[in-house]
C-alpha positions, 0 to 999 in steps of 0.5 A, spaced: 527 550 512 531 544 511 527 537 511 530 531 513 530 525 508 524 520 510 526 513 511 519 512 514 514 507 511 510 513 508 510 518 506 516 516 502 521 521 499 519 524 492 524 526 487 525 533 485 524 531 477 517 528 480 515 534 483 517 539 477 512 534 473 507 535 478 507 543 477 504 543 470 499 548 468 491 546 470 487 544 464 479 543 465 477 536 467 471 536 461 476 537 456 480 533 451 486 535 454 484 532 460 481 525 457 488 524 453 492 525 460 486 520 463 487 515 458 495 515 458 495 514 466 490 509 466 492 505 461 499 505 464 497 503 471 493 497 467 499 495 464 503 495 470 498 492 474 495 487 469 488 490 470 482 491 465 480 497 469 483 502 474 479 508 477 482 514 480 480 517 487 483 524 489 483 521 496 487 517 501 486 509 500 481 510 507 476 512 502 477 506 498 476 501 504 469 504 504 468 504 497 470 497 496 465 494 502 459 499 500 459 497 493 459 489 494 457 487 501 450 484 501 451 478 506 457 479 511 464 481 510 470 477 513 475 482 515 482 479 515 486 482 521 493 482 522 495 489 524 493 496 525 491 498 518 487 491 517 484 493 524 482 499 521 478 497 515 474 492 520 472 498 524 470 502 518 466 496 515 462 496 522 462 504 522 458 503 515 453 499 518 455 493 514 455 486 517 462 483 518 467 479 522 474 480 524 479 474 523 484 476 528 491 473 527 497 475 532 501 481 530 507 479 526 504 473 523 501 473 516 494 471 513 495 464 510 490 461 505 488 455 510 486 461 515 481 464 510 479 457 508 476 455 515 472 461 515 469 461 508 467 454 509 462 456 514 458 459 508 457 466 512 461 471 507 460 474 500 466 479 501 473 478 504 478 484 505 485 483 506 491 488 507 496 485 503 502 488 506 501 490 513 505 497 514 504 497 521 508 490 522 512 489 516 508 483 514 506 481 507 501 475 506 501 471 500 496 474 496 497 470 490 496 463 494 490 466 498 487 469 491 488 462 488 484 459 494 478 463 493 478 463 485 478 455 486 473 454 492 469 460 493 469 464 486 463 467 488 466 471 494 469 478 492 476 479 494 478 486 496 486 488 497 489 494 500 496 494 497 498 501 499 505 499 501 506 493 496 503 496 489 509 499 485 514 495 489 512 488 488 509 484 482 501 484 483 497 481 477 490 483 478 486 480 473 490 473 473 489 473 480 482 475 480 482 480 485 476 484 485 479 491 487 486 492 489 488 499 491 494 503 493 494 511 495 500 514 492 505 516 498 509 509 499 512 505 493 509 510 488 513 515 490 508 521 490 505 526 495 499 523 499 492 525 497 491 520 491 489 513 490 489 508 484 484 502 484 483 496 479 476 494 479 473 488 476 467 488 472 463 483 477 464 489 482 461 494 478 455 489 476 454 488 484 454 495 485 448 496 481 444 492 485 446 495 492 443 502 495 445 507 499 452 507 497 452 515 496 455 518 490 462 520 491 464 512 492 459 509 488 463 505 483 457 505 478 458 512 477 466 512 477 465 506 471 460 511 467 465 516 467 471 512 466 468 510 460 468 517 458 475 518 460 473 522 465 472 522 473 465 524 476 468 530 480 474 535 479 481 530 480 487 532 483 491 534 476 498 534 479 497 527 482 495 525 475 501 528 472 506 525 477 503 518 475 505 520 468 512 521 470 512 515 475 509 510 470 515 513 465 520 511 470 517 504 471 518 503 464 525 505 463 527 501 469 522 496 467 517 493 472 522 487 474 528 491 475 524 495 480 521 489 484 528 486 484 531 493 487 526 493 492 528 486 494 535 488 494 534 493 499 530 489 503 535 484 504 540 489 505 536 492 511 534 485 514 542 483 514 544 490 517 538 488 523 541 481 524 548 484 524 546 488 530 543 483 534 536 485 532 531 480 530 526 481 524 518 482 527 515 478 521 513 471 521 519 468 518 518 468 510 513 473 510 517 479 511 515 485 506 520 487 501 518 495 501 519 496 509 523 492 514 520 491 521 525 490 526 524 487 533 528 492 538 531 486 542 537 490 544 533 495 547 536 501 543 533 508 546 529 509 539 527 516 541 535 518 542 537 515 536 531 519 532 533 525 535 540 524 533 538 522 526 534 528 525 540 532 527 544 528 521 538 530 516 534 523 517 527 522 519 527 515 522 521 510 524 520 508 532 514 503 531 507 504 530 501 504 535 502 499 540 509 497 537 512 504 538 519 503 542 518 495 541 519 495 533 522 500 529 521 500 521 526 502 515 522 504 509 526 502 502 521 503 497 519 508 491 524 513 490 529 510 495 535 507 491 540 502 494 545 508 495 540 512 499 539 506 504 546 505 505 547 512 507 542 512 512 544 505 515 551 508 515 548 514 519 545 510 523 551 506 525 554 513 526 549 514 531 550 508 535 557 508 535 556 515 538 552 512 543 557 507 545 552 501 542 557 495 540 557 494 533 
Protein backbone atom coordinates (compact mmCIF):
# COMPACT_ATOMS: atom_id res chain seq x y z
CA UNK A 1 0.00 0.00 0.00
CA UNK A 2 1.29 3.47 -0.90
CA UNK A 3 0.60 6.11 1.74
CA UNK A 4 0.09 9.77 0.77
CA UNK A 5 2.77 12.32 1.67
CA UNK A 6 1.44 14.19 4.69
CA UNK A 7 0.92 17.96 4.60
CA UNK A 8 -1.44 17.94 7.57
CA UNK A 9 -0.51 19.53 10.93
CA UNK A 10 0.08 16.17 12.56
CA UNK A 11 1.16 13.58 12.34
CA UNK A 12 3.85 14.92 10.06
CA UNK A 13 6.20 12.90 7.80
CA UNK A 14 8.89 10.76 9.42
CA UNK A 15 12.10 10.34 7.44
CA UNK A 16 13.17 6.84 6.44
CA UNK A 17 16.48 7.11 8.29
CA UNK A 18 14.59 8.14 11.43
CA UNK A 19 12.36 5.08 11.16
CA UNK A 20 15.47 2.92 10.81
CA UNK A 21 17.00 4.56 13.88
CA UNK A 22 13.87 3.66 15.84
CA UNK A 23 14.29 -0.03 14.95
CA UNK A 24 17.21 -0.73 17.26
CA UNK A 25 17.22 -3.63 19.74
CA UNK A 26 15.34 -3.33 22.98
CA UNK A 27 17.22 -2.92 26.24
CA UNK A 28 16.01 -3.27 29.80
CA UNK A 29 14.87 0.02 31.26
CA UNK A 30 16.69 -0.64 34.53
CA UNK A 31 20.07 -1.23 32.89
CA UNK A 32 23.17 0.96 32.41
CA UNK A 33 22.55 0.94 28.63
CA UNK A 34 19.17 2.53 29.15
CA UNK A 35 20.49 5.16 31.55
CA UNK A 36 23.13 6.09 28.99
CA UNK A 37 20.45 6.54 26.30
CA UNK A 38 18.24 8.46 28.76
CA UNK A 39 21.11 10.85 29.56
CA UNK A 40 21.95 11.43 25.89
CA UNK A 41 18.32 12.23 25.06
CA UNK A 42 17.49 14.40 28.06
CA UNK A 43 20.78 16.30 27.88
CA UNK A 44 20.20 16.98 24.19
CA UNK A 45 16.65 18.16 24.79
CA UNK A 46 17.74 20.40 27.65
CA UNK A 47 20.36 22.00 25.40
CA UNK A 48 17.89 22.68 22.58
CA UNK A 49 15.22 24.05 24.93
CA UNK A 50 17.49 25.94 27.31
CA UNK A 51 15.99 23.93 30.14
CA UNK A 52 17.38 22.60 33.39
CA UNK A 53 15.28 19.43 33.38
CA UNK A 54 13.25 17.50 30.79
CA UNK A 55 10.96 14.58 31.59
CA UNK A 56 9.96 11.89 29.09
CA UNK A 57 6.36 10.65 28.83
CA UNK A 58 5.31 7.62 26.79
CA UNK A 59 1.92 9.15 26.05
CA UNK A 60 0.44 12.04 24.03
CA UNK A 61 0.61 15.61 25.34
CA UNK A 62 -2.99 15.30 26.55
CA UNK A 63 -1.59 13.42 29.53
CA UNK A 64 0.81 16.24 30.29
CA UNK A 65 -2.05 18.76 30.21
CA UNK A 66 -3.40 16.76 33.12
CA UNK A 67 -0.03 16.38 34.86
CA UNK A 68 0.60 20.14 34.72
CA UNK A 69 -2.65 21.14 36.42
CA UNK A 70 -2.88 18.23 38.85
CA UNK A 71 0.60 18.97 40.17
CA UNK A 72 0.24 22.72 40.67
CA UNK A 73 -3.33 24.04 41.07
CA UNK A 74 -4.09 24.93 44.67
CA UNK A 75 -6.28 27.99 44.28
CA UNK A 76 -7.59 28.37 40.72
CA UNK A 77 -6.34 27.92 37.15
CA UNK A 78 -6.73 30.41 34.32
CA UNK A 79 -6.97 28.57 31.00
CA UNK A 80 -6.16 30.90 28.10
CA UNK A 81 -8.43 29.81 25.24
CA UNK A 82 -8.20 30.93 21.61
CA UNK A 83 -8.75 27.69 19.73
CA UNK A 84 -9.79 24.05 19.89
CA UNK A 85 -6.83 22.65 21.80
CA UNK A 86 -6.77 25.40 24.41
CA UNK A 87 -10.48 24.77 24.91
CA UNK A 88 -9.80 21.07 25.44
CA UNK A 89 -7.20 21.89 28.08
CA UNK A 90 -9.85 23.92 29.91
CA UNK A 91 -12.32 21.03 29.64
CA UNK A 92 -9.67 18.66 30.99
CA UNK A 93 -8.93 20.96 33.93
CA UNK A 94 -12.64 20.95 34.78
CA UNK A 95 -12.75 17.16 34.41
CA UNK A 96 -9.96 16.87 36.97
CA UNK A 97 -12.26 18.62 39.45
CA UNK A 98 -9.94 21.61 39.73
CA UNK A 99 -11.27 25.18 40.06
CA UNK A 100 -10.65 27.04 36.82
CA UNK A 101 -11.87 29.74 34.46
CA UNK A 102 -11.43 30.21 30.73
CA UNK A 103 -10.22 33.49 29.28
CA UNK A 104 -11.83 33.21 25.84
CA UNK A 105 -10.55 35.00 22.77
CA UNK A 106 -12.11 34.78 19.32
CA UNK A 107 -10.58 32.02 17.22
CA UNK A 108 -7.92 33.46 14.96
CA UNK A 109 -6.74 35.99 17.56
CA UNK A 110 -3.63 35.67 19.67
CA UNK A 111 -3.46 35.79 23.45
CA UNK A 112 -1.76 39.08 24.37
CA UNK A 113 0.07 40.06 27.57
CA UNK A 114 -2.56 42.68 28.37
CA UNK A 115 -5.25 39.96 28.28
CA UNK A 116 -3.31 37.99 30.85
CA UNK A 117 -2.51 41.04 32.94
CA UNK A 118 -6.17 42.01 33.30
CA UNK A 119 -7.13 38.52 34.43
CA UNK A 120 -4.24 38.02 36.86
CA UNK A 121 -4.75 41.43 38.46
CA UNK A 122 -7.87 39.99 40.09
CA UNK A 123 -5.69 37.84 42.36
CA UNK A 124 -7.88 34.79 41.76
CA UNK A 125 -5.31 32.50 40.12
CA UNK A 126 -2.17 30.57 40.96
CA UNK A 127 -1.80 28.74 37.61
CA UNK A 128 -2.00 29.81 33.95
CA UNK A 129 -2.18 27.46 30.96
CA UNK A 130 -1.28 28.64 27.46
CA UNK A 131 -1.26 26.93 24.08
CA UNK A 132 1.70 28.63 22.43
CA UNK A 133 0.92 27.67 18.84
CA UNK A 134 -2.78 26.90 18.42
CA UNK A 135 -2.78 24.17 15.78
CA UNK A 136 -6.48 24.53 15.02
CA UNK A 137 -6.10 28.16 13.90
CA UNK A 138 -2.45 28.61 12.94
CA UNK A 139 -2.03 31.36 15.55
CA UNK A 140 1.15 31.68 17.59
CA UNK A 141 0.75 33.82 20.72
CA UNK A 142 3.72 35.90 21.96
CA UNK A 143 5.02 33.50 24.58
CA UNK A 144 8.15 35.42 25.50
CA UNK A 145 6.13 38.61 26.13
CA UNK A 146 3.50 36.80 28.20
CA UNK A 147 6.16 35.00 30.21
CA UNK A 148 8.01 38.27 30.74
CA UNK A 149 4.87 39.94 32.06
CA UNK A 150 4.25 37.10 34.48
CA UNK A 151 7.86 36.93 35.67
CA UNK A 152 7.84 40.67 36.34
CA UNK A 153 4.38 41.23 37.84
CA UNK A 154 3.14 37.79 38.92
CA UNK A 155 6.24 35.73 39.76
CA UNK A 156 4.41 33.37 42.11
CA UNK A 157 1.93 32.18 39.46
CA UNK A 158 2.81 29.03 37.53
CA UNK A 159 2.89 29.16 33.73
CA UNK A 160 2.29 25.93 31.79
CA UNK A 161 2.91 25.95 28.05
CA UNK A 162 1.63 23.57 25.42
CA UNK A 163 4.23 23.92 22.65
CA UNK A 164 3.01 20.88 20.73
CA UNK A 165 3.18 22.43 17.27
CA UNK A 166 5.93 24.98 17.91
CA UNK A 167 8.67 23.16 19.82
CA UNK A 168 11.57 22.15 17.54
CA UNK A 169 10.24 24.55 14.92
CA UNK A 170 10.75 27.87 16.72
CA UNK A 171 13.14 29.00 19.43
CA UNK A 172 11.95 28.48 23.01
CA UNK A 173 14.17 29.36 25.98
CA UNK A 174 12.52 27.64 28.91
CA UNK A 175 14.67 28.77 31.82
CA UNK A 176 15.36 32.29 30.51
CA UNK A 177 11.61 32.86 30.10
CA UNK A 178 10.79 31.19 33.45
CA UNK A 179 8.35 28.65 32.04
CA UNK A 180 7.19 26.14 34.63
CA UNK A 181 6.32 23.40 32.18
CA UNK A 182 6.79 23.49 28.43
CA UNK A 183 5.93 20.35 26.53
CA UNK A 184 5.28 18.84 23.14
CA UNK A 185 4.25 15.51 21.75
CA UNK A 186 6.67 14.44 19.05
CA UNK A 187 4.47 13.92 15.98
CA UNK A 188 4.75 17.50 14.75
CA UNK A 189 7.97 19.54 14.48
CA UNK A 190 9.98 16.78 16.18
CA UNK A 191 9.14 14.62 13.12
CA UNK A 192 8.55 11.34 14.98
CA UNK A 193 5.57 8.98 15.20
CA UNK A 194 2.88 9.88 17.72
CA UNK A 195 2.76 8.51 21.25
CA UNK A 196 5.54 10.29 23.15
CA UNK A 197 5.93 13.69 24.86
CA UNK A 198 8.89 15.70 26.11
CA UNK A 199 8.33 18.15 28.96
CA UNK A 200 10.66 20.72 30.48
CA UNK A 201 9.87 21.20 34.18
CA UNK A 202 10.97 23.88 36.62
CA UNK A 203 12.25 23.02 40.09
CA UNK A 204 9.43 24.96 41.72
CA UNK A 205 6.86 22.72 40.01
CA UNK A 206 8.42 19.75 41.79
CA UNK A 207 8.27 21.59 45.10
CA UNK A 208 4.60 22.47 44.53
CA UNK A 209 3.87 18.86 43.54
CA UNK A 210 5.13 17.68 46.92
CA UNK A 211 2.41 19.75 48.60
CA UNK A 212 -0.52 18.34 46.65
CA UNK A 213 -2.45 15.09 47.19
CA UNK A 214 -4.48 13.04 44.71
CA UNK A 215 -2.12 13.30 41.73
CA UNK A 216 -2.30 9.61 41.00
CA UNK A 217 1.00 7.88 40.25
CA UNK A 218 1.64 7.87 36.50
CA UNK A 219 1.35 11.67 36.19
CA UNK A 220 2.92 12.55 39.56
CA UNK A 221 5.82 14.85 38.67
CA UNK A 222 7.43 14.23 42.05
CA UNK A 223 7.71 10.55 41.11
CA UNK A 224 9.09 11.38 37.66
CA UNK A 225 11.69 13.63 39.26
CA UNK A 226 12.93 10.86 41.56
CA UNK A 227 13.48 8.58 38.59
CA UNK A 228 14.93 11.39 36.45
CA UNK A 229 17.69 11.80 39.02
CA UNK A 230 18.53 8.10 38.51
CA UNK A 231 18.48 8.49 34.68
CA UNK A 232 15.36 6.34 34.48
CA UNK A 233 11.59 6.55 34.03
CA UNK A 234 9.01 5.30 36.57
CA UNK A 235 7.42 2.87 34.10
CA UNK A 236 8.54 1.09 30.96
CA UNK A 237 9.12 3.77 28.29
CA UNK A 238 8.89 3.68 24.52
CA UNK A 239 12.47 2.91 23.56
CA UNK A 240 11.87 3.41 19.82
CA UNK A 241 10.86 7.01 20.50
CA UNK A 242 13.99 7.57 22.56
CA UNK A 243 16.16 6.20 19.76
CA UNK A 244 14.22 8.43 17.39
CA UNK A 245 14.84 11.50 19.55
CA UNK A 246 18.54 10.66 19.67
CA UNK A 247 18.54 10.70 15.86
CA UNK A 248 16.52 13.95 15.58
CA UNK A 249 18.76 15.70 18.11
CA UNK A 250 21.78 14.74 16.01
CA UNK A 251 19.97 16.14 12.95
CA UNK A 252 19.30 19.42 14.78
CA UNK A 253 22.94 19.68 15.82
CA UNK A 254 24.02 19.30 12.17
CA UNK A 255 21.45 21.77 10.86
CA UNK A 256 21.93 23.96 13.96
CA UNK A 257 18.89 25.14 15.92
CA UNK A 258 19.10 28.57 14.27
CA UNK A 259 19.19 26.96 10.84
CA UNK A 260 16.22 24.78 11.66
CA UNK A 261 14.13 27.72 12.87
CA UNK A 262 15.11 29.76 9.81
CA UNK A 263 14.03 26.89 7.54
CA UNK A 264 10.60 26.88 9.16
CA UNK A 265 10.30 30.64 8.71
CA UNK A 266 11.23 30.39 5.03
CA UNK A 267 8.64 27.70 4.41
CA UNK A 268 6.00 29.70 6.27
CA UNK A 269 6.69 32.67 4.04
CA UNK A 270 6.41 30.48 0.95
CA UNK A 271 3.02 29.15 2.06
CA UNK A 272 1.72 32.61 3.01
CA UNK A 273 2.82 34.11 -0.32
CA UNK A 274 1.21 31.24 -2.22
CA UNK A 275 -2.12 31.75 -0.41
CA UNK A 276 -2.15 35.49 -1.04
CA UNK A 277 -1.15 35.01 -4.70
CA UNK A 278 -4.29 32.85 -5.09
CA UNK A 279 -6.61 35.49 -3.66
CA UNK A 280 -6.94 33.80 -0.27
CA UNK A 281 -6.28 35.45 3.09
CA UNK A 282 -4.54 34.20 6.20
CA UNK A 283 -6.80 33.23 9.08
CA UNK A 284 -4.59 34.39 11.99
CA UNK A 285 -4.47 37.89 13.40
CA UNK A 286 -1.91 39.93 11.48
CA UNK A 287 1.55 39.45 12.93
CA UNK A 288 0.74 36.22 14.77
CA UNK A 289 0.79 33.59 12.03
CA UNK A 290 2.50 30.33 12.94
CA UNK A 291 5.91 29.48 11.44
CA UNK A 292 5.08 25.75 11.42
CA UNK A 293 1.67 25.72 9.72
CA UNK A 294 -0.27 28.19 7.62
CA UNK A 295 -4.02 28.53 8.15
CA UNK A 296 -5.80 29.92 5.10
CA UNK A 297 -9.30 31.40 5.16
CA UNK A 298 -11.08 29.96 2.12
CA UNK A 299 -12.53 33.26 0.88
CA UNK A 300 -12.37 31.99 -2.71
CA UNK A 301 -14.86 29.25 -1.87
CA UNK A 302 -12.75 26.42 -3.22
CA UNK A 303 -14.29 22.94 -3.01
CA UNK A 304 -11.88 21.59 -0.41
CA UNK A 305 -13.28 18.07 -0.55
CA UNK A 306 -12.74 17.90 -4.31
CA UNK A 307 -9.22 19.25 -3.90
CA UNK A 308 -8.57 16.75 -1.11
CA UNK A 309 -9.65 13.86 -3.32
CA UNK A 310 -7.57 15.06 -6.27
CA UNK A 311 -4.46 15.63 -4.17
CA UNK A 312 -4.81 12.18 -2.67
CA UNK A 313 -4.73 10.79 -6.21
CA UNK A 314 -1.50 12.77 -6.71
CA UNK A 315 0.01 11.23 -3.57
CA UNK A 316 -0.62 13.97 -1.03
CA UNK A 317 -2.78 14.27 2.07
CA UNK A 318 -4.12 17.79 2.62
CA UNK A 319 -5.96 19.39 5.53
CA UNK A 320 -9.53 20.64 5.21
CA UNK A 321 -9.76 22.54 8.50
CA UNK A 322 -10.25 21.50 12.11
CA UNK A 323 -13.51 21.31 14.03
CA UNK A 324 -15.88 24.20 13.43
CA UNK A 325 -13.48 25.63 10.83
CA UNK A 326 -13.69 22.62 8.53
CA UNK A 327 -14.31 23.78 4.96
CA UNK A 328 -13.86 27.44 5.90
CA UNK A 329 -10.15 27.26 6.71
CA UNK A 330 -7.53 24.87 5.43
CA UNK A 331 -4.05 24.42 6.83
CA UNK A 332 -0.71 23.77 5.17
CA UNK A 333 1.81 22.15 7.49
CA UNK A 334 5.50 22.84 6.91
CA UNK A 335 7.38 21.53 9.90
CA UNK A 336 9.75 18.84 11.10
CA UNK A 337 11.12 16.70 8.29
CA UNK A 338 9.38 18.78 5.59
CA UNK A 339 11.98 20.59 3.48
CA UNK A 340 11.46 23.64 1.23
CA UNK A 341 11.58 21.44 -1.87
CA UNK A 342 8.86 19.19 -0.43
CA UNK A 343 6.63 22.21 0.13
CA UNK A 344 7.32 23.54 -3.37
CA UNK A 345 6.29 20.20 -4.89
CA UNK A 346 3.12 20.08 -2.80
CA UNK A 347 2.08 23.59 -3.78
CA UNK A 348 2.83 22.80 -7.43
CA UNK A 349 0.58 19.74 -7.20
CA UNK A 350 -2.08 21.92 -5.54
CA UNK A 351 -1.79 24.36 -8.46
CA UNK A 352 -2.19 21.51 -10.90
CA UNK A 353 -5.38 20.40 -9.19
CA UNK A 354 -6.76 23.93 -9.20
CA UNK A 355 -5.97 24.29 -12.89
CA UNK A 356 -7.72 21.01 -13.67
CA UNK A 357 -10.76 22.28 -11.76
CA UNK A 358 -10.76 25.49 -13.78
CA UNK A 359 -9.82 27.70 -10.85
CA UNK A 360 -8.04 30.85 -12.12
CA UNK A 361 -4.37 31.03 -11.15
